[in-house]
N, C-alpha and C positions, 0 to 999 in steps of 0.2 A: 503493499500501500504505499502512495505518495502523496505528499503537503502541495498544496496549490503553488508551493514553488518549485514543485519537481524534486523532492527530498526524502528521501527514504525514508519513512516512521515504520515501529513496531508496533503489536498490539499484543498486552498482553497476556497469555492464560491467566491472571488472577480475574476471581468470579468477587464484582463487588455486590453487595445486595442494597436495594433500597428498598426504602416502602412509600404510601401514602402515590397519588401522583405528581414524579418529581421526576419532567420532562427536563427542565435544565442539568443539571446533574453531567449527568448524561451526553444530553447532546456535547457540553462541552470540554466533555474529555471520552473524545470518539475513542481511543486506543485504548480505552479500560472494558473490559467482559461483563454486564452487567446482568443482575439475575436476580429473583426473589422465588418467595416461596407460590404463589400466586402464577409464574410462569412468562411474565410480562416486565417488559427489560425497566420498565418507567415505574414500577407497582402499584397499587391502586385496584383500581378495577378497569376491564375489560372496555379498550375503546378501540370498536371495527371503522374508525374513517381515519388512520394515520396511513395506508392506503389503498385507492382506491379505481375501479376501472372510469376512466372517462377525464379522471380529473388525479392534478400535479399538484401536487403537500408538498411544506418543507421535509418529509420524514420522507419521503422519495428519496434512496441513495445518489442515483443514474446524474447526472449533471444537464447541464440545462437542454431542451432536445430532445429528449431523453426521457425513457419514463421505465419504472418494473413490470415485467412479463404482465402482460393482463390475467384476471383466474383465467379465463373462458381459453387459454392453453392445457389445462388441467383436464379437458372434456376429450384430448386428443392423443394423450400423451400414453397412450396404450405397447403391449407386448407385441401386437403386431402390429405396427407403427413403427418399432424401432430395432434395431440391432444392438444386443449389449456384447463389448466386447470385457474379459474377463481373464489376468496372468496375476496367479499369487508367486511368479517369478518376479525381482522385486528391479530386475535387472530392464524388465518390459511393463516395466509399469506405467510407461507415458503415452502405452498404445492403449491402456484403459483410459472406456467411457460410454456413451452415446451416443450414433448415430441415426438419426432420423429418412427413414426407403425414400419417401416424399420429397425432402428439400434436399437436393445433392448438396456436400459438403458445409451440412448443418450436422456438427457432432457437441458433443458437454461430454469434458471433462470429471471423474470420478476426482474430484476437488474435497471431496473430504470438510468437515466442520466441525463448529466452536461447543463440545458437546455442550449442552443447557445444564446438567449439577452439576459440570467444575470452569466452565471455561476454555477445557485443555483438549486439543485439537486430533479429534476425529475420524476415520475412515478414509486417508487420505489413500486414494488407489481403489476402493473398494466400493466408495457411497459416493453419489456425485445430485445434491437436491440440489434445489435452487427458492427461492420465495417468489411466489404472483400475489399478485397484489388482492388484496380484499383480506378479510379473515370472519370468524364468527364466535361466538362467545372466548375472545382474546388466541384461540387457537387462528396463528397462520395459516395460509393456503399453498403448498408447494409441488412442487413437480419433479420428478428423474426418475433417477434409479438404485440400485445398488447390484454386483455382477449379473446378473441374468434376466430381471427382473423389470418396472414401472413399478411406482408407488407414488400415490398423490396424495398421503397422509395427512393431513393440518397436523402441525404443532405448536407446543407453547412458543408466543412470540420471542423469548429470550436464549432461543435456539441460531445457534449460529451458524445459518448456510447461507451458502454464495447469493448474489443477485447477476443475473442477466439482464443489461438494457435494452429496451427496444427502442427502432425510432420512434418520436410521440408526432401521431397522424392528427392528432384530433384540431389541432392549429387552424 
């Protein structure tokens, strides 16, 4: 990850617990991993309007002109539409990922994620899950897969999944 000046910054694996609806502290400290018992990085009660289809909010981590993938992508993210490549050989991990049959060149790597329980890296080379816009009852929508199957299971918003930005065409 890099800052606006192009300098490398590092994300810590330490879990910071928040309470109440505290948006300011996490937003002012983006290199720390935030979680709490409610599985919401901002604490308190669920807010399902942080990432929305068709609306760019200040919580969307994508740059201007881009946005978090719409939630509808999950409908077509099935094992029938995708090819899964997985190897347990460490030297071949760079070939692991998901390829879309319908769109030539479209590929998702198994980049792993930050574990919701402790903020540590988990699953690189074995699992590639990405956030989609939208949520329900504090669980964020996601899509991706691991080893040989697709997954669209929702997870707590404190889970550290990757984001794949798509061009914003709503303008």
